[in-house]
VOBA-1610 file (N, C-alpha, C; in pm, whole numbers, padded with zeros to 5 digits, always signed):
BEGIN
Met+00106-00119-00007Met-00008+00000+00010Met+00091+00128-00009Leu+00201+00119+00055Leu+00273+00238+00042Leu+00348+00297-00055Phe+00326+00220-00147Phe+00325+00269-00337Phe+00213+00279-00389Ser+00126+00254-00348Ser-00035+00286-00442Ser-00062+00422-00420Pro-00104+00494-00520Pro-00160+00616-00544Pro-00316+00634-00454Ile-00303+00773-00421Ile-00429+00801-00362Ile-00454+00958-00394Lys-00558+00989-00400Lys-00646+01112-00492Lys-00761+01177-00360Phe-00705+01305-00388Phe-00779+01408-00316Phe-00812+01535-00376Arg-00944+01535-00445Arg-00984+01611-00526Arg-00947+01552-00652Asn-00873+01684-00712Asn-00818+01647-00870Asn-00677+01595-00821Val-00599+01627-00691Val-00468+01586-00681Val-00437+01440-00637Glu-00377+01360-00742Glu-00330+01248-00716Glu-00181+01204-00646Leu-00156+01161-00578Leu-00020+01130-00500Leu+00002+01045-00560Pro+00154+00995-00631Pro+00196+00895-00662Pro+00234+00756-00573Asn+00231+00799-00426Asn+00230+00697-00336Asn+00226+00775-00209Arg+00237+00687-00097Arg+00156+00755+00045Arg+00272+00822+00123Ile+00387+00851+00085Ile+00502+00880+00164Ile+00489+01052+00145Val+00507+01119+00271Val+00465+01257+00261Val+00580+01318+00337Met+00659+01421+00289Met+00759+01481+00379Met+00666+01563+00487Ser+00681+01545+00599Ser+00640+01651+00726Ser+00676+01757+00700Pro+00609+01876+00699Pro+00630+02046+00735Pro+00732+02038+00856Met+00885+02088+00818Met+00982+02113+00935Met+01048+02238+00900Cys+01032+02300+01002Cys+01100+02466+00990Cys+01274+02438+00956Met+01280+02540+00874Met+01468+02523+00838Met+01501+02667+00877Tyr+01453+02734+00942Tyr+01478+02860+00964Tyr+01595+02911+00906Ser+01580+02924+00765Ser+01687+02989+00654Ser+01641+03076+00572Ala+01532+03126+00584Ala+01505+03238+00494Ala+01535+03395+00545Glu+01549+03476+00467Glu+01556+03612+00499Glu+01421+03688+00431Asp+01364+03791+00528Asp+01252+03829+00487Asp+01145+03744+00425Gly+01122+03620+00488Gly+01027+03530+00437Gly+01052+03482+00287Leu+01175+03503+00225Leu+01206+03446+00080Leu+01262+03308+00101Ala+01221+03226-00021Ala+01287+03103-00020Ala+01394+03141-00077Asn+01533+03032-00071Asn+01651+03075-00122Asn+01713+02932-00205Asp+01807+02955-00219Asp+01893+02806-00285Asp+01888+02702-00196Phe+01898+02742-00102Phe+01867+02623+00004Phe+01777+02540+00020His+01652+02610+00009His+01500+02556+00002His+01497+02495-00115Phe+01561+02543-00234Phe+01538+02457-00374Phe+01600+02346-00357Val+01718+02329-00274Val+01805+02183-00296Val+01707+02101-00203His+01682+02165-00078His+01621+02087+00032His+01459+02021-00025Tyr+01402+02079-00117Tyr+01288+02027-00139Tyr+01264+01934-00270Val+01369+02011-00359Val+01362+01927-00493Val+01462+01781-00474Ser+01545+01761-00385Ser+01623+01645-00351Ser+01523+01540-00304Arg+01422+01590-00237Arg+01318+01474-00172Arg+01228+01439-00290Ala+01202+01558-00366Ala+01127+01505-00494Ala+01224+01407-00578Gln+01319+01423-00608Gln+01416+01321-00682Gln+01431+01202-00621Gly+01396+01210-00514Gly+01441+01082-00398Gly+01312+01000-00412Gly+01165+01039-00497Gly+01048+00988-00483Gly+00939+00985-00379Thr+00962+01056-00316Thr+00872+01125-00171Thr+00715+01157-00273Gly+00585+01113-00247Gly+00485+01133-00302Gly+00437+01300-00301Leu+00435+01352-00158Leu+00393+01447-00144Leu+00499+01512-00066Ile+00539+01683-00092Ile+00647+01737+00002Ile+00591+01857+00043Ile+00570+01865+00186Ile+00493+01953+00239Ile+00605+02075+00288Phe+00602+02225+00236Phe+00693+02279+00270Phe+00681+02353+00425Glu+00783+02401+00478Glu+00761+02413+00615Glu+00667+02536+00654Ala+00656+02532+00781Ala+00565+02624+00828Ala+00567+02775+00785Thr+00477+02812+00742Thr+00514+02926+00625Thr+00415+03042+00696Ala+00483+03152+00734Ala+00395+03257+00782Ala+00329+03314+00705Val+00178+03366+00756Val+00085+03448+00684Val+00107+03578+00689Ser+00173+03628+00785Ser+00182+03762+00818Ser+00328+03775+00897Pro+00420+03903+00894Pro+00547+03913+00980Pro+00525+03852+01088Glu+00436+03908+01174Glu+00404+03913+01303Glu+00402+03753+01335Gly+00333+03647+01201Gly+00309+03509+01237Gly+00434+03448+01254Arg+00537+03480+01241Arg+00654+03396+01207Arg+00691+03320+01377Ile+00765+03241+01346Ile+00815+03162+01462Ile+00961+03255+01520Ser+01045+03281+01390Ser+01144+03323+01407Ser+01173+03427+01295Pro+01275+03522+01303Pro+01287+03600+01211Pro+01331+03524+01048Tyr+01364+03417+01062Tyr+01401+03308+00943Tyr+01294+03228+00889Asp+01166+03250+00938Asp+01073+03168+00882Asp+01032+03199+00710Leu+01010+03119+00652Leu+00933+03116+00520Leu+00801+03205+00550Gly+00799+03302+00451Gly+00679+03386+00453Gly+00592+03344+00327Ile+00434+03398+00328Ile+00404+03410+00228Ile+00248+03524+00227Trp+00314+03624+00276Trp+00225+03751+00328Trp+00239+03859+00211Asp+00331+03839+00124Asp+00381+03950-00003Asp+00351+03869-00102Asp+00328+03926-00234Asp+00350+03906-00358Asp+00467+03882-00394Ser+00566+03912-00354Ser+00693+03915-00374Ser+00776+03755-00340Gln+00701+03715-00258Gln+00758+03567-00204Gln+00668+03462-00291Ile+00592+03503-00406Ile+00557+03401-00452Ile+00656+03320-00551Ile+00721+03404-00608Ile+00865+03386-00719Ile+00951+03260-00678Ser+01009+03294-00570Ser+01082+03174-00523Ser+01016+03009-00519Leu+00909+03059-00424Leu+00803+02936-00393Leu+00814+02869-00561Lys+00734+02948-00645Lys+00682+02912-00776Lys+00822+02813-00859Lys+00934+02880-00859Lys+01055+02831-00897Lys+01051+02689-00854Ile+01084+02669-00734Ile+01078+02525-00679Ile+00955+02424-00721Asn+00856+02487-00722Asn+00720+02407-00732Asn+00751+02343-00915Asp+00769+02448-00976Asp+00766+02463-01124Asp+00884+02333-01139Phe+01001+02318-01072Phe+01110+02230-01104Phe+01066+02108-01069Ile+00989+02089-00948Ile+00923+01973-00887Ile+00831+01874-01007His+00738+01965-01049His+00629+01929-01126His+00671+01917-01262Gln+00790+01975-01335Gln+00840+01939-01458Gln+00906+01823-01461Asn+00976+01805-01337Asn+01076+01688-01323Asn+01087+01556-01277Thr+00927+01559-01186Thr+00942+01428-01078Thr+00785+01415-01095Ser+00723+01302-01042Ser+00581+01292-00994Ser+00539+01311-00878Ser+00627+01405-00791Ser+00577+01429-00679Ser+00519+01576-00663Lys+00401+01563-00562Lys+00313+01669-00545Lys+00396+01764-00463Thr+00341+01910-00433Thr+00408+02002-00324Thr+00266+02040-00257Gly+00294+02073-00131Gly+00186+02121-00054Gly+00275+02262+00041Ile+00192+02320+00124Ile+00271+02439+00196Ile+00158+02438+00330Gln+00238+02438+00432Gln+00169+02454+00576Gln+00162+02600+00604Leu+00049+02669+00585Leu+00036+02789+00656Leu-00013+02798+00785Ala+00074+02919+00853Ala+00109+02905+01017Ala+00108+03045+01051Tyr+00072+03056+01208Tyr+00063+03164+01249Tyr+00107+03149+01405Ala+00232+03190+01449Ala+00292+03127+01573Ala+00229+03154+01674Gly+00138+03317+01721Gly+00095+03345+01845Gly+00162+03359+01937Arg+00156+03317+02044Arg+00258+03330+02161Arg+00385+03312+02170Lys+00409+03183+02069Lys+00529+03129+02049Lys+00603+03192+01922Ala+00527+03299+01883Ala+00634+03378+01804Ala+00756+03456+01838Ser+00851+03523+01762Ser+00945+03617+01834Ser+01066+03539+01875Thr+01121+03388+01844Thr+01219+03345+01898Thr+01322+03327+01816Ile+01437+03295+01883Ile+01548+03216+01785Ile+01606+03111+01903Asn+01601+03013+01825Asn+01661+02848+01883Asn+01560+02832+02011Gly+01434+02877+02014Gly+01338+02853+02104Gly+01354+02928+02237Lys+01421+03072+02220Lys+01441+03157+02316Lys+01357+03304+02260Gln+01282+03345+02330Gln+01211+03471+02299Gln+01303+03572+02303Ile+01267+03653+02175Ile+01365+03764+02161Ile+01292+03917+02185Val+01368+03999+02235Val+01265+04136+02252Val+01330+04229+02130Lys+01235+04330+02154Lys+01204+04411+02037Lys+01365+04499+01994Gln+01423+04494+02084Gln+01567+04544+02082Gln+01661+04468+02008Gln+01638+04324+01990Gln+01701+04235+01931Gln+01651+04169+01798Gly+01522+04247+01771Gly+01482+04215+01620Gly+01349+04103+01651Gly+01285+04145+01780Gly+01179+04085+01812Gly+01056+04166+01799Trp+00944+04101+01808Trp+00805+04194+01799Trp+00694+04117+01916Gln+00591+04208+01920Gln+00493+04193+02019Gln+00401+04040+01953Thr+00420+03947+02067Thr+00331+03849+02028Thr+00192+03866+02041Val+00093+03771+01984Val-00034+03775+02033Val-00091+03660+02058Ala-00212+03640+02115Ala-00259+03497+02163Ala-00422+03525+02183Pro-00508+03410+02223Pro-00626+03433+02265Pro-00631+03493+02390Ser-00542+03459+02501Ser-00541+03509+02625Ser-00407+03570+02668Pro-00403+03684+02745Pro-00271+03715+02763Pro-00178+03630+02884Met-00148+03505+02826Met-00057+03393+02864Met+00063+03392+02794Ser+00193+03377+02868Ser+00291+03366+02785Ser+00340+03199+02785Tyr+00377+03163+02732Tyr+00433+02998+02678Tyr+00495+02949+02789Gln+00624+03031+02840Gln+00754+02971+02926Gln+00742+03102+03020Pro+00759+03057+03149Pro+00785+03154+03282Pro+00908+03243+03216Gly+00874+03385+03237Gly+00964+03478+03197Gly+00976+03570+03068Glu+00888+03515+03007Glu+00853+03545+02891Glu+00774+03663+02882Ala+00789+03724+02786Ala+00663+03867+02780Ala+00524+03815+02747Val+00457+03882+02822Val+00290+03847+02804Val+00227+03864+02697Pro+00192+03782+02595Pro+00132+03839+02463Pro-00007+03949+02488His-00017+04002+02365His-00164+04091+02363His-00236+04009+02335Glu-00360+04019+02385Glu-00468+03932+02361Glu-00573+03980+02243Leu-00579+03928+02158Leu-00627+03963+01982Leu-00750+04019+02051Asn-00819+04119+01970Asn-00924+04141+01978Asn-01014+04094+01830Thr-01148+04117+01853Thr-01252+04067+01719Thr-01184+04110+01595Glu-01177+04223+01605Glu-01109+04314+01455Glu-00988+04251+01425Glu-00886+04189+01538Glu-00780+04131+01493Glu-00791+04006+01442Ile-00877+03910+01506Ile-00880+03804+01467Ile-00925+03783+01330Ser-01013+03907+01292Ser-01074+03893+01157Ser-00976+03940+01049Asn-00856+03984+01091Asn-00776+04050+00993Asn-00675+03902+00994Ile-00659+03824+01104Ile-00571+03698+01084Ile-00629+03614+00993Val-00771+03604+01008Val-00860+03510+00896Val-00816+03553+00746Ser-00829+03683+00726Ser-00796+03739+00596Ser-00641+03718+00547His-00565+03733+00658His-00419+03673+00637His-00412+03544+00537Phe-00505+03447+00614Phe-00488+03310+00576Phe-00558+03315+00446Ala-00643+03381+00409Ala-00716+03338+00283Ala-00615+03417+00184Leu-00554+03552+00222Leu-00463+03590+00102Leu-00341+03482+00081Ala-00276+03458+00193Ala-00182+03351+00204Ala-00193+03240+00089Thr-00308+03178+00090Thr-00380+03060+00011Thr-00386+03081-00146Lys-00426+03226-00170Lys-00454+03247-00290Lys-00282+03287-00331Arg-00193+03299-00275Arg-00069+03293-00313Arg-00038+03181-00333Ala-00048+03083-00230Ala+00023+02957-00249Ala-00062+02878-00386Val-00194+02930-00422Val-00218+02881-00559Val-00149+02942-00632Ala-00123+03060-00642Ala-00044+03131-00782Ala+00097+03055-00726Ala+00142+03017-00669Ala+00295+02990-00670Ala+00294+02828-00699Gly+00150+02734-00725Gly+00154+02601-00781Gly+00153+02521-00689Phe+00145+02534-00559Phe+00116+02422-00475Phe-00032+02332-00508Asp-00001+02201-00484Asp-00125+02114-00495Asp-00197+02099-00368Val-00158+02102-00253Val-00197+02099-00114Val-00173+02217-00025Val-00277+02256+00027Val-00245+02359+00179Val-00300+02287+00287Glu-00189+02285+00381Glu-00206+02269+00498Glu-00240+02390+00593Ile-00325+02371+00682Ile-00375+02486+00793Ile-00280+02395+00905His-00184+02513+00966His-00131+02439+01095His-00225+02461+01198Ala-00279+02386+01260Ala-00381+02412+01391Ala-00297+02317+01519Ala-00185+02298+01486Ala-00120+02193+01614Ala+00028+02270+01667His+00058+02196+01766His+00204+02233+01834His+00203+02352+01914Gly+00104+02403+01941Gly+00071+02514+02032Gly+00096+02668+01972Tyr+00069+02655+01828Tyr+00065+02789+01755Tyr-00045+02813+01779Leu-00094+02950+01699Leu-00222+03020+01743Leu-00341+02960+01730Leu-00349+02899+01638Leu-00498+02834+01634Leu-00501+02711+01708His-00389+02660+01767His-00399+02536+01836His-00437+02613+02008Gln-00371+02740+02030Gln-00377+02800+02129Gln-00527+02872+02162Phe-00618+02849+02058Phe-00757+02906+02060Phe-00816+02770+02086Leu-00782+02665+02024Leu-00885+02545+02078Leu-00853+02488+02177Ser-00741+02516+02270Ser-00728+02469+02398Ser-00775+02548+02544Pro-00877+02446+02611Pro-00949+02546+02703Pro-00825+02590+02811Leu-00707+02537+02826Leu-00602+02584+02898Leu-00534+02729+02867Thr-00532+02754+02731Thr-00475+02872+02664Thr-00566+02984+02626Asn-00707+02925+02588Asn-00807+03006+02558Asn-00900+03043+02697Leu-00894+03140+02768Leu-00986+03186+02855Leu-01076+03279+02815Arg-01103+03318+02692Arg-01174+03415+02662Arg-01311+03401+02694Thr-01384+03507+02683Thr-01541+03504+02718Thr-01645+03532+02625Asp-01565+03587+02486Asp-01662+03613+02381Asp-01673+03487+02310Gln-01715+03516+02191Gln-01772+03413+02086Gln-01657+03339+02036Tyr-01554+03353+02063Tyr-01413+03266+02034Tyr-01349+03221+02185Gly-01430+03192+02256Gly-01372+03133+02401Gly-01539+03040+02475Gly-01448+02973+02578Gly-01563+02908+02670Gly-01591+02771+02606Ser-01689+02750+02513Ser-01773+02599+02476Ser-01646+02578+02362Phe-01669+02433+02355Phe-01592+02374+02237Phe-01648+02460+02104Glu-01727+02490+02085Glu-01769+02537+01933Glu-01720+02681+01968Asn-01716+02772+02049Asn-01640+02912+02042Asn-01468+02888+02030Arg-01434+02794+02090Arg-01314+02757+02088Arg-01247+02692+01962Ser-01341+02656+01887Ser-01289+02609+01743Ser-01347+02702+01623Arg-01439+02817+01684Arg-01480+02895+01594Arg-01349+02970+01485Leu-01237+03002+01561Leu-01133+03073+01456Leu-01061+02957+01373Leu-01046+02832+01408Leu-01020+02727+01281Leu-01138+02695+01199Leu-01248+02699+01226Leu-01349+02685+01127Leu-01358+02795+01016Glu-01345+02929+01076Glu-01334+03055+00985Glu-01229+03038+00882Val-01097+03007+00929Val-01003+03004+00869Val-01029+02920+00777Val-01052+02783+00791Val-01088+02683+00697Val-01198+02707+00586Ala-01278+02796+00623Ala-01376+02850+00549Ala-01318+02952+00437Ala-01261+03049+00475Ala-01175+03121+00427Ala-01110+03083+00318Val-01011+02986+00368Val-00919+02911+00294Val-00980+02828+00158Gln-01101+02750+00213Gln-01192+02694+00100Gln-01218+02789-00047Gln-01240+02947+00017Gln-01260+03004-00102Gln-01177+03039-00201Glu-01040+02997-00168Glu-00944+03038-00253Glu-00873+02889-00314Leu-00933+02804-00291Leu-00900+02692-00358Leu-00991+02642-00468Thr-00939+02564-00560Thr-00997+02499-00659Thr-01003+02338-00650Asp-01094+02271-00723Asp-01053+02126-00730Asp-00909+02075-00769Asn-00818+02165-00813Asn-00678+02110-00835Asn-00587+02115-00716Gln-00655+02180-00561Gln-00598+02184-00458Gln-00676+02103-00345Ala-00597+02036-00252Ala-00653+01964-00158Ala-00598+02027-00043Leu-00718+02042+00061Leu-00695+02109+00189Leu-00662+01997+00306Phe-00540+02016+00380Phe-00523+01934+00526Phe-00520+02018+00639Val-00564+01972+00761Val-00518+02044+00858Val-00422+01949+00960Arg-00344+02015+00990Arg-00249+01960+01119Arg-00281+01997+01251Ile-00357+01887+01322Ile-00383+01923+01482Ile-00291+01825+01568Ser-00297+01886+01692Ser-00238+01801+01803Ser-00345+01715+01850Ala-00348+01608+01843Ala-00475+01557+01872Ala-00469+01520+02033Asp-00364+01545+02108Asp-00359+01544+02279Asp-00291+01614+02308Glu-00292+01720+02406Glu-00172+01789+02455Glu-00115+01747+02588Tyr-00124+01622+02640Tyr-00093+01582+02768Tyr-00102+01667+02880Ala-00201+01717+02882Ala-00225+01827+03024Ala-00390+01779+03076Glu-00390+01770+03189Glu-00512+01770+03250Glu-00622+01863+03240Gly-00715+01837+03167Gly-00807+01944+03130Gly-00801+02013+03023Gly-00688+01943+02948Gly-00636+02056+02806Gly-00709+01962+02692Trp-00680+01999+02599Trp-00716+01949+02455Trp-00693+01800+02436Asp-00787+01742+02385Asp-00759+01603+02391Asp-00809+01528+02293Leu-00814+01411+02267Leu-00856+01308+02192Leu-01002+01314+02152Leu-01069+01318+02235Leu-01230+01343+02193Leu-01259+01473+02143Gln-01184+01569+02193Gln-01231+01689+02129Gln-01191+01707+01992Ser-01055+01624+01973Ser-00984+01601+01848Ser-01087+01534+01736Thr-01150+01449+01803Thr-01239+01347+01684Thr-01378+01432+01653Glu-01425+01506+01770Glu-01515+01615+01737Glu-01510+01716+01648Leu-01365+01764+01655Leu-01358+01877+01565Leu-01311+01799+01426Ser-01275+01704+01404Ser-01249+01637+01293Ser-01366+01613+01202Asn-01469+01578+01284Asn-01618+01563+01233Asn-01648+01676+01173Met-01662+01805+01244Met-01671+01930+01204Met-01589+01972+01104Leu-01463+01933+01075Leu-01412+01991+00951Leu-01412+01884+00818Lys-01448+01737+00881Lys-01519+01685+00757Lys-01658+01741+00704Ser-01723+01774+00766Ser-01864+01869+00707Ser-01831+01997+00652Lys-01724+02049+00669Lys-01666+02154+00609Lys-01570+02137+00454Gly-01564+02015+00438Gly-01501+01980+00313Gly-01337+01947+00338Leu-01295+01921+00447Leu-01142+01887+00436Leu-01111+01764+00380Asp-01028+01743+00347Asp-00972+01622+00285Asp-00897+01516+00370Leu-00829+01557+00476Leu-00755+01492+00555Leu-00711+01569+00694Val-00700+01517+00776Val-00668+01547+00937Val-00493+01481+00939Asp-00421+01585+00935Asp-00269+01531+01002Asp-00274+01525+01134Val-00238+01423+01184Val-00271+01366+01329Val-00112+01382+01390Ser-00086+01485+01489Ser+00038+01527+01570Ser-00022+01523+01695Ser+00058+01580+01821Ser+00029+01588+01925Ser+00107+01671+02002Gly+00054+01731+02100Gly+00169+01820+02199Gly+00193+01954+02159Gly+00298+02037+02248Gly+00345+02141+02159Gly+00284+02282+02253Asn+00185+02249+02303Asn+00092+02377+02366Asn+00133+02434+02510Ile+00138+02294+02585Ile+00177+02336+02727Ile+00309+02333+02767His+00399+02384+02785His+00512+02403+02836His+00546+02292+02941Gly+00642+02216+02920Gly+00693+02126+03043Gly+00613+01972+03059Val+00522+01983+02980Val+00489+01823+02973Val+00545+01682+02924Lys+00494+01589+03000Lys+00559+01451+02946Lys+00494+01432+02836Ile+00556+01388+02723Ile+00517+01320+02618Ile+00576+01178+02611Pro+00468+01050+02654Pro+00544+00932+02605Pro+00585+00906+02471Val+00715+00904+02454Val+00761+00897+02315Val+00797+00739+02284Phe+00783+00668+02166Phe+00823+00546+02123Phe+00771+00537+01986Asp+00818+00438+01914Asp+00807+00447+01789Asp+00653+00436+01745Gly+00628+00527+01682Gly+00477+00550+01605Gly+00399+00568+01712Tyr+00422+00643+01799Tyr+00351+00693+01945Tyr+00221+00757+01922Gln+00236+00818+01812Gln+00106+00897+01763Gln-00007+00822+01677Val+00037+00718+01625Val-00049+00652+01510Val-00151+00620+01582Pro-00163+00562+01726Pro-00323+00527+01763Pro-00399+00667+01753Phe-00363+00773+01750Phe-00457+00889+01760Phe-00525+00919+01622Ser-00420+00878+01523Ser-00449+00896+01354Ser-00575+00760+01358Glu-00553+00679+01384Glu-00635+00566+01396Glu-00770+00591+01464His-00774+00641+01569His-00912+00679+01647His-00981+00756+01548Ile-00888+00866+01490Ile-00990+00994+01442Ile-01049+00916+01280Arg-00942+00837+01252Arg-00991+00807+01122Arg-01121+00717+01123Lys-01133+00628+01217Lys-01234+00550+01241Lys-01361+00591+01303Ser-01322+00686+01386Ser-01422+00753+01451Ser-01507+00900+01386Ala-01429+00920+01321Ala-01483+01073+01224Ala-01498+01035+01079Asn-01468+00886+01032Asn-01463+00851+00877Asn-01398+00947+00819Ile-01302+00986+00820Ile-01196+01101+00749Ile-01082+01055+00735Pro-01000+01059+00602Pro-00852+01024+00574Pro-00764+01095+00699Thr-00665+01018+00711Thr-00585+01103+00815Thr-00441+01047+00767Gly-00331+01134+00841Gly-00213+01117+00805Gly-00136+01087+00937Ala-00039+00994+00966Ala+00025+00940+01084Ala+00192+01020+01072Val+00218+01039+01193Val+00341+01112+01169Val+00408+01070+01313Gly+00515+01080+01352Gly+00600+01055+01463Gly+00665+00901+01480Leu+00808+00943+01472Leu+00906+00830+01480Leu+00852+00694+01401Ile+00810+00723+01282Ile+00805+00615+01186Ile+00923+00634+01081Thr+01028+00525+01083Thr+01164+00532+01045Thr+01159+00402+00966Thr+01069+00339+00935Thr+01088+00214+00813Thr+00970+00203+00725Ala+01024+00171+00607Ala+00909+00111+00524Ala+00786-00027+00563Thr+00860-00090+00592Thr+00792-00206+00688Thr+00689-00122+00803Gln+00738-00062+00886Gln+00643-00011+00974Gln+00540+00075+00872Ala+00590+00158+00808Ala+00485+00254+00715Ala+00386+00162+00676Glu+00447+00067+00611Glu+00347-00036+00533Glu+00226-00115+00614Glu+00268-00136+00747Glu+00199-00198+00846Glu+00080-00093+00898Ile+00130+00027+00912Ile+00026+00108+00947Ile-00101+00153+00880Leu-00065+00130+00738Leu-00151+00133+00644Leu-00238+00013+00594Lys-00170-00095+00594Lys-00259-00226+00606Lys-00353-00249+00739Asn-00296-00186+00851Asn-00397-00199+00985Asn-00495-00098+00955His-00508+00007+00809His-00617+00091+00817His-00595+00182+00975Gln-00478+00231+00986Gln-00467+00332+01069Gln-00445+00475+01037Ala-00397+00473+00924Ala-00390+00628+00848Ala-00379+00584+00707Asp-00399+00692+00647Asp-00396+00706+00457Asp-00276+00752+00432Leu-00203+00841+00484Leu-00079+00886+00457Leu+00039+00848+00566Ile+00161+00849+00522Ile+00266+00844+00633Ile+00351+00943+00624Phe+00344+01038+00724Phe+00404+01187+00721Phe+00568+01128+00795Leu+00664+01162+00686Leu+00805+01152+00774Leu+00890+01272+00789Gly+00936+01281+00892Gly+01009+01399+00929Gly+01158+01358+00939Arg+01209+01370+01050Arg+01362+01332+01059Arg+01442+01217+00966Glu+01347+01114+00964Glu+01397+01013+00853Glu+01434+01068+00723Leu+01346+01157+00648Leu+01362+01216+00541Leu+01475+01319+00545Leu+01522+01370+00673Leu+01607+01477+00681Leu+01738+01372+00663Arg+01737+01246+00721Arg+01861+01176+00722Arg+01875+01093+00594Asn+01764+01096+00495Asn+01765+01017+00374Asn+01650+01058+00291Pro+01705+01167+00211Pro+01634+01205+00097Pro+01583+01105-00008Tyr+01657+01012-00017Tyr+01608+00893-00109Tyr+01532+00752-00036Phe+01451+00815+00087Phe+01391+00695+00159Phe+01311+00634+00067Ala+01213+00713-00028Ala+01101+00661-00104Ala+01176+00559-00196Val+01258+00578-00255Val+01323+00496-00394Val+01404+00357-00310Gln+01446+00393-00223Gln+01532+00299-00159Gln+01449+00212-00091Ser+01314+00259-00029Ser+01225+00144+00043Ser+01156+00104-00074Ala+01119+00123-00194Ala+01052+00054-00291Ala+01153-00070-00339Phe+01307-00054-00361Phe+01410-00123-00376Phe+01364-00250-00273Ala+01357-00223-00132Ala+01352-00318-00043Ala+01235-00387-00055Leu+01123-00327-00114Leu+00974-00429-00093Leu+00971-00452-00220Gly+01035-00452-00314Gly+01026-00515-00461Gly+00904-00423-00534Glu+00880-00289-00484Glu+00795-00185-00579Glu+00874-00125-00647Asp+00788-00028-00753Asp+00817+00051-00828Asp+00800+00195-00774Cys+00913+00293-00811Cys+00875+00427-00719Cys+00937+00525-00853Ala+00892+00643-00887Ala+00926+00717-00963Ala+01082+00768-00911Phe+01177+00757-01037Phe+01308+00789-00999Phe+01350+00900-01118Pro+01436+00980-01108Pro+01481+01079-01227Pro+01534+00978-01358Ile+01477+01010-01462Ile+01513+00921-01588Ile+01660+00924-01595Gln+01742+01044-01548Gln+01906+01054-01550Gln+01944+00936-01484Tyr+01878+00880-01354Tyr+01936+00797-01259Tyr+01886+00659-01301Ser+01810+00637-01379Ser+01743+00491-01437Ser+01844+00380-01438Arg+01964+00372-01464Arg+02052+00310-01449Arg+02059+00230-01314Ala+02062+00344-01217Ala+02090+00272-01082Ala+01953+00202-01024Lys+01863+00182-01106Lys+01716+00114-01084Lys+01791-00061-01079Lys+01853-00099-01145Lys+01920-00216-01155Lys+02014-00241-01053Leu+01987-00328-00934Leu+02082-00341-00839Leu+02214-00407-00847Lys+02204-00486-00970Lys+02321-00559-01013Lys+02395-00463-01107Ser+02554-00466-01044Ser+02613-00368-01138Ser+02642-00429-01284Ile+02684-00360-01406Ile+02662-00383-01514Ile+02848-00422-01526
//
């Protein structure tokens, strides 16, 4: 199953291997550069079915760090389109972009918050609560500012389509802004964006609706969530499943199931495939396609997840950093076929001539 195609809207992926979005912190003014070209193209040449570009900020204030990719300005389309065009013209891989807004976890370098005098900026959040002790208290967003953020996501999506992406993923996980709104531990609001589950989910649903307006049948829509934040009274699998049902009714194509990231200092039980049970539960309970991610490191492990109907896509992070040719080499090992650059075709025969 790992090397079987799968289709979302009019987007057909050649296999189930996905490069998980991972921040490279290598951009200036949000612009992709030669590093990003080599980084993403090499995974496409290695046979990865879908390559999702790293968390890309929809506004300058939404960046995690000053070195994040950005898509808040039309000038940022050009370098992204260059990468997409090469991948689409020379490989069978599809590309995606993760649209993000960091919220209270913004304005950092190497995980440490930076102040304005050092190039930092005012962070924002649903409620005035800092992520770590000693950090500046974020500004509590008012309803007009929330509306502006929804507009930023919509405009970013319009640019993503112009840049040639096949998939748009909304980042609502890992303690960034949309996750902060979802969690009852970080959202203490008493207006229409806080309190009940429906109110805490409102911003994400508004973002999804705004993004959908900019998509066509030639782009699929994913949302990444943290299924559990491992904190008593916090966001959990039950709420994630209910949210996934709501997202399905809004036309979402897939839930990318991760976990954690919102509450500082919690203990996360980490083991091989530790987030796969979350993916399986949401897939079966909400009847929506899911992606599994988290310490998946071998083709055999990935194949087992798919055959057990625990996920529809396999998201790989560190393993694809270690090995850009994971897909091709896994195909060799499993006796399957995988797209390989025509220039390298002589290497598909393992026996030397």
